[in-house]
C-alpha positions in Angstrom: -49.8 -22.6 52.9 -47.0 -23.3 50.4 -44.1 -25.6 51.4 -40.8 -24.0 52.4 -37.5 -24.7 50.7 -33.9 -24.6 51.6 -31.4 -22.8 49.5 -27.7 -23.2 50.2 -25.6 -20.1 49.5 -21.8 -20.2 49.6 -19.6 -17.2 49.5 -16.7 -18.5 47.4 -14.1 -15.9 48.6 -15.8 -15.2 51.9 -17.1 -11.7 50.9 -20.7 -10.7 50.2 -19.6 -8.8 47.0 -17.6 -11.6 45.5 -18.5 -14.9 43.8 -21.5 -16.8 45.2 -23.0 -20.2 44.5 -26.5 -21.3 45.2 -28.2 -24.7 45.3 -31.6 -26.0 46.1 -32.1 -29.4 47.9 -33.1 -32.2 45.4 -32.4 -30.0 42.4 -29.5 -30.9 40.0 -29.0 -27.3 39.1 -26.1 -25.1 40.2 -26.0 -21.3 40.2 -22.9 -19.2 40.1 -23.0 -15.4 40.2 -20.7 -12.5 40.7 -19.7 -9.0 39.6 -18.0 -8.3 36.2 -15.0 -7.2 38.2 -14.5 -10.9 39.3 -14.9 -12.3 35.8 -11.2 -13.4 35.6 -11.9 -15.6 38.7 -15.3 -16.7 37.6 -14.3 -18.1 34.1 -11.7 -20.3 35.8 -14.2 -22.2 37.8 -15.3 -25.7 36.5 -18.9 -24.6 36.2 -18.0 -22.3 33.4 -16.7 -25.1 31.2 -20.1 -26.8 31.4 -23.3 -26.4 29.3 -25.6 -23.8 30.7 -27.7 -20.7 30.5 -26.5 -17.3 31.7 -27.7 -13.8 32.4 -25.8 -10.6 31.9 -27.4 -7.8 34.1 -26.7 -4.1 34.2 -28.5 -0.8 34.8 -30.9 0.6 32.2 -29.7 4.1 31.4 -33.3 5.0 30.2 -35.0 3.8 33.3 -33.2 3.8 36.7 -36.0 1.6 38.2 -35.2 -1.5 36.1 -32.3 -3.5 34.7 -31.1 -4.4 31.3 -30.7 -8.1 30.8 -29.2 -10.4 28.2 -30.1 -14.1 28.3 -27.8 -16.6 26.6 -26.7 -20.2 26.4 -23.5 -22.1 25.6 -21.8 -25.4 26.0 -18.7 -23.4 27.0 -19.9 -20.5 29.0 -16.4 -19.3 29.8 -15.7 -18.7 26.1 -19.0 -16.8 25.6 -18.4 -14.6 28.7 -14.9 -13.7 27.4 -16.5 -12.6 24.1 -19.2 -10.6 25.9 -16.4 -8.8 27.9 -15.0 -7.3 24.8 -15.8 -3.7 23.9 -19.0 -3.1 21.8 -17.1 -2.3 18.7 -15.4 -5.8 18.9 -18.7 -7.6 19.3 -18.9 -7.5 23.1 -21.5 -5.9 25.5 -20.7 -2.9 27.6 -23.9 -2.6 29.7 -23.6 -5.5 32.1 -22.2 -5.4 35.7 -23.2 -8.8 37.0 -23.4 -12.3 35.6 -25.4 -15.3 36.7 -24.7 -18.8 35.3 -27.0 -21.8 35.7 -25.6 -25.3 35.0 -26.2 -28.8 36.2 -24.3 -30.7 38.9 -24.7 -34.0 37.2 -23.7 -32.6 33.8 -26.8 -34.0 32.1 -27.8 -30.7 30.7 -27.4 -30.8 26.9 -27.1 -28.2 24.2 -30.7 -28.9 23.2 -31.8 -28.5 26.8 -30.2 -25.0 27.2 -31.4 -23.8 23.9 -35.0 -24.8 25.0 -34.5 -23.1 28.4 -33.0 -19.9 26.7 -36.1 -19.7 24.5 -38.5 -20.0 27.5 -36.5 -17.6 29.7 -36.4 -14.9 27.0 -40.2 -15.3 26.5 -40.9 -15.1 30.2 -38.7 -12.0 30.7 -40.2 -10.3 27.7 -43.8 -10.9 28.8 -43.2 -9.9 32.4 -41.6 -6.6 31.4 -39.6 -6.2 34.6 -36.4 -5.5 32.7 -35.2 -4.1 29.4 -34.4 -7.3 27.4 -31.4 -6.9 25.2 -32.2 -10.1 23.3 -34.3 -10.2 20.1 -37.2 -12.6 19.5 -36.7 -16.0 21.1 -36.3 -19.0 18.8 -38.8 -21.8 19.2 -37.2 -25.2 20.2 -40.4 -27.2 20.6 -38.8 -30.3 19.0 -37.4 -31.3 22.4 -38.9 -34.7 23.5 -41.9 -34.6 25.8 -40.1 -36.2 28.7 -37.2 -33.7 28.4 -39.7 -30.8 28.2 -41.2 -32.0 31.5 -37.7 -32.1 33.1 -36.9 -28.6 31.8 -40.3 -27.3 33.2 -39.1 -28.3 36.7 -35.6 -27.0 36.0 -37.1 -23.6 35.0 -39.3 -23.5 38.1 -36.2 -23.8 40.3 -34.4 -21.1 38.3 -37.3 -18.7 38.9 -37.2 -19.6 42.6 -33.5 -19.1 43.3 -32.8 -16.0 41.1 -34.9 -13.5 43.2 -33.1 -14.7 46.3 -29.9 -13.6 44.6 -31.4 -10.2 43.8 -32.5 -10.9 40.2 -36.2 -10.1 40.0 -36.8 -10.0 36.3 -38.2 -13.6 36.2 -40.5 -13.2 39.2 -44.1 -13.1 38.3 -46.4 -10.6 40.1 -49.7 -11.9 41.6 -51.8 -8.9 40.6 -54.9 -8.3 42.7 -57.1 -8.6 39.5 -55.6 -12.0 38.7 -56.0 -13.3 42.3 -59.6 -12.3 42.2 -60.2 -14.2 39.0 -58.2 -17.3 40.1 -58.5 -17.8 43.8 -56.8 -21.2 43.7 -53.7 -19.7 45.3 -54.3 -19.9 49.1 -50.7 -19.3 49.8 -50.9 -15.6 48.8 -51.3 -13.2 51.7 -53.7 -10.4 50.9 -54.5 -7.2 52.8 -57.8 -5.4 52.9 -58.2 -2.7 50.2 -56.8 0.7 50.9 -58.2 4.0 49.6 -56.5 7.4 49.0 -58.5 10.5 48.1 -57.3 13.8 46.8 -59.9 16.3 48.2 -59.3 19.2 45.8 -59.4 17.3 42.6 -61.7 14.5 43.9 -59.2 11.9 42.7 -59.6 8.5 44.3 -57.3 5.5 44.2 -57.6 1.9 45.6 -54.7 -0.3 46.5 -54.0 -3.7 48.0 -51.0 -5.5 49.3 -50.4 -9.0 47.8 -47.4 -11.0 49.1 -45.5 -7.9 50.1 -46.2 -6.0 46.9 -48.2 -2.8 47.2 -50.5 -2.6 44.2 -52.5 0.4 43.0 -55.5 -1.1 41.3 -56.6 -0.7 37.7 -59.0 2.2 37.2 -57.6 4.2 40.1 -57.1 7.9 39.4 -54.0 10.0 39.9 -53.4 13.8 39.6 -53.0 14.8 36.0 -49.7 16.6 36.6 -46.8 16.6 39.1 -47.2 19.5 41.4 -44.6 18.8 44.1 -40.9 19.4 44.3 -38.6 17.3 42.1 -37.9 13.9 43.6 -37.2 10.4 42.4 -40.9 9.7 42.5 -41.4 12.4 39.9 -39.3 10.3 37.5 -41.5 7.3 38.3 -44.6 9.4 37.7 -43.3 10.4 34.2 -42.2 6.9 33.5 -45.7 5.5 34.2 -47.2 8.2 31.9 -44.7 7.5 29.1 -45.3 3.7 29.3 -49.1 4.0 29.2 -49.7 2.8 32.8 -51.2 6.3 33.5 -53.6 7.4 30.8 -55.8 10.4 30.3 -59.5 9.7 31.3 -61.1 12.9 29.9 -61.0 14.7 33.2 -58.4 16.4 35.4 -57.0 13.0 36.3 -54.9 10.2 34.9 -56.2 6.7 35.2 -54.2 3.5 35.9 -54.7 1.2 32.9 -53.7 -1.9 34.9 -52.7 -2.9 38.4 -49.2 -1.6 39.2 -46.8 -2.8 42.0 -45.0 -0.1 43.8 -41.9 -0.5 46.1 -43.7 1.1 49.0 -47.0 2.7 50.0 -45.3 6.1 49.9 -44.1 5.6 46.3 -47.7 4.8 45.4 -49.1 7.8 47.3 -46.6 10.1 45.6 -47.7 9.1 42.1 -51.4 9.3 42.9 -51.0 12.7 44.6 -48.5 14.1 42.2 -46.2 15.1 45.0 -44.3 13.7 48.0 -46.6 11.9 50.4 -46.4 9.7 53.4 -48.1 6.5 52.2 -48.3 5.0 55.7 -50.8 7.7 56.7 -52.2 8.7 53.3 -53.6 5.2 52.6 -56.5 4.1 54.8 -58.5 0.9 55.0 -61.6 1.1 52.9 -64.7 1.4 55.1 -62.9 1.9 58.4 -60.5 4.9 57.9 -57.7 3.0 59.7 -54.4 4.2 58.3 -52.0 1.7 56.6 -49.5 2.2 59.5 -52.2 1.5 62.1 -53.4 -1.6 60.2 -49.8 -2.9 59.9 -49.2 -2.3 63.6 -52.4 -4.2 64.5 -51.2 -7.2 62.4 -47.9 -7.3 64.5 -49.7 -6.7 67.8 -52.0 -9.6 67.0 -49.0 -11.9 67.0 -47.8 -11.0 70.4 -48.4 -13.7 73.1 -51.0 -12.8 75.7 -49.7 -12.6 79.3 -52.0 -14.4 81.6 -52.6 -12.6 84.9 -52.2 -14.7 88.1 
């Protein structure tokens, strides 16, 4: 079992939609985040005068299921944010709605450090593909001394821990079922049994597994070759997966998953596989037993209930 951590959150103005700070025990880093509408207040805070890395986050107009992200660094973040707040034609950026700034409480984070961190962060975000990255190719700053690189590796680990807590998921790595099977040295991961969903008429068959709360449809699973249901948000997801090559033709009346894919819910996964709206809690059944996902989940909760001893 992995060790727990404490993250201290502070609502600067006492409201959930305002400025927020976050800190982890025994980490020198400090995180400040807020909406663009609060930029005038944010840039006046002392953190913005320090050296740090920052993230500009907004919706992706081409894909409602992910964000657009710009990753930057500066030794005067307030100045850079003011520049980014200008209109596009004046060198600014229009897309972003939230900003997240990471600095150091002891002010030992140097320009060389944040350039190195920026390079690593751009590379990670690009490889994970959980957002539309606005940056170009990351520069390589491998000239940082070995001891500093070790310090920045720890600093980076904390950034990737705290950002998802604040609602920024683009640096969170997915533990795909295929990778877990290859590298079982992660006992902290919670795994479900495998679930199966069959489409009787077309003889389509898909397998899925839940890993740490993410519902994955497994590589090689088959989905209906076209959307046959009414228009829903899942239809847009179905088209997106086809356009991005996650669903590919397999020479039959089905599409095949080219890799494991994490869905937001069993119903989203079932809808894409069936090509129509579907209740994933009943459509997915435990492989070999026929127990529905809903019944399996209920059994997990029931198994935690304390037994009442009869007198």
